[in-house]
N, C-alpha and C positions, 0 to 999 in steps of 0.2 A: 443676200447677206444680212448681217444683223446678229447679235449675240443673245443667247438666252439670258435674260437679266432677272427673271424670277421663276421659281419653280413651285408656285402656289405654297409659299413658305410656311403656311400652318399645317400643311399636310405631309406627314411622314410618307416615304415612298412605298413602304411595304405594309400591306394588310392591316391598315387602321380603318375602323368603321366610321364613316361619316354619312351625313344624310344632306339636308337640303341647304342651298344658299352658301356654298363654300367659296371664299374669295381668294384670289390669287395675288394679293398684295396691292398696294396702292402705288401707282406711278405718278410722279410729279413732273409736270411739264415746265421746263425752265425757259424754253424759247419758243415763241410763236412759229407756227409752220404746219406743213402737212406731215402726219405721221402714218406709217403703215404698221398695222398691229397684227400679229399672227398669234393664235392660241391653239394649244393641243391638249387633249386629255385622253387618258386611257384608264379604264376602270373596270372592275368586275361587279356586276350588278346582281341583286337577288333574283330579279326576274328580267326576261328578255324584252318585255313589251313596255317598260316604263318610258316616259317621255323625258329624255335627257336633253338639256339645252345649255349652250355657252353663250353668255351675254357680255357685252361691254357696257359698263355704267360710266357716264362721263359726269364729273363733278366740277362745280365752280370752286374758286379759291377758298370759300368757306367750308367746303366739304358737302354742299348740298347737291343731290343728284339732279341733273338738268336734262339728261338724255339717257335712254336705255336702248340698246340695239341687240337684237338676237343675231349671232354670227354663225352659229352651228345649231341648226334645229332638227337635223336628221342624223341618225347614227350611221356611220360610214360602213358599218358591217359588223355582224356578230360572229364570233367563233365561240361556241358554247354561250356564255353570258357576258362576254367582253364587249365593253362599249369603247368605241374609238371615235373621237370626233376632232375635226380640225376646222378652223374658220379663220378668215382674214377680213380686215376692215380698215379702210382709209378715212382719216378725219382731220379737219383743220382745227388745231388747238391754239388757243391764245395762252401766252405765258401766265403761269399761275394756276391754270386748270389741272385736273387730275383725272385719272381713270382707273378702273379696276376691272379685271376679268372675273366673272362670276359663274360658277357652275350651278345651274339651277335645275333640280330634279322635281318636275312638276307633280310626280306621283309619290314623292317622298319615300322612294324605294331606297333602302340603305345600300351603299356601295362601298367597295374597297378601292381606294384610288391607287393605282400603280404608278402613274406619272402624269403630271399637268404642268405645263410651262408656257410661257409667253415671250415673244420677242417683239421688239419695237425698233423700227428704222425711221429716221427722219428723212423725208423725200425732198422737202424744200424748206427754206427759211422764210418766215413771214416778213412782209414789208412793213416798215414802220408807217403809221398813219400819214405822217407828213412827207413821206418819200414820193416825189412825183413819178408817175409811170409814163 
């Protein structure tokens, strides 16, 4: 379960030429806990051998990147030059942290993004530091 809450909001769905480091919006974590993140991207590439990667960038409350994790480093299959990638990632966030999903094309091959979206599901609520276990 979980709802698509962002669709790489700076990317039009049809035929718009983009290249490296496109971000899918910034997610703000309001409550500490474990979150399950799923990201999906479908795009048309100029070449079928470019290195396409989906990454999760975790930021502190000030916006500084503190962690980067590759969640989909392999293309799940080409039909002609279509790139389709999906990846998931679980992380314990503290309230105030943020994250973004970044499409990172290492070869800087220009692509036409068809669809790219992210879901977030909270799996558990964080315990307050003073809560006895």
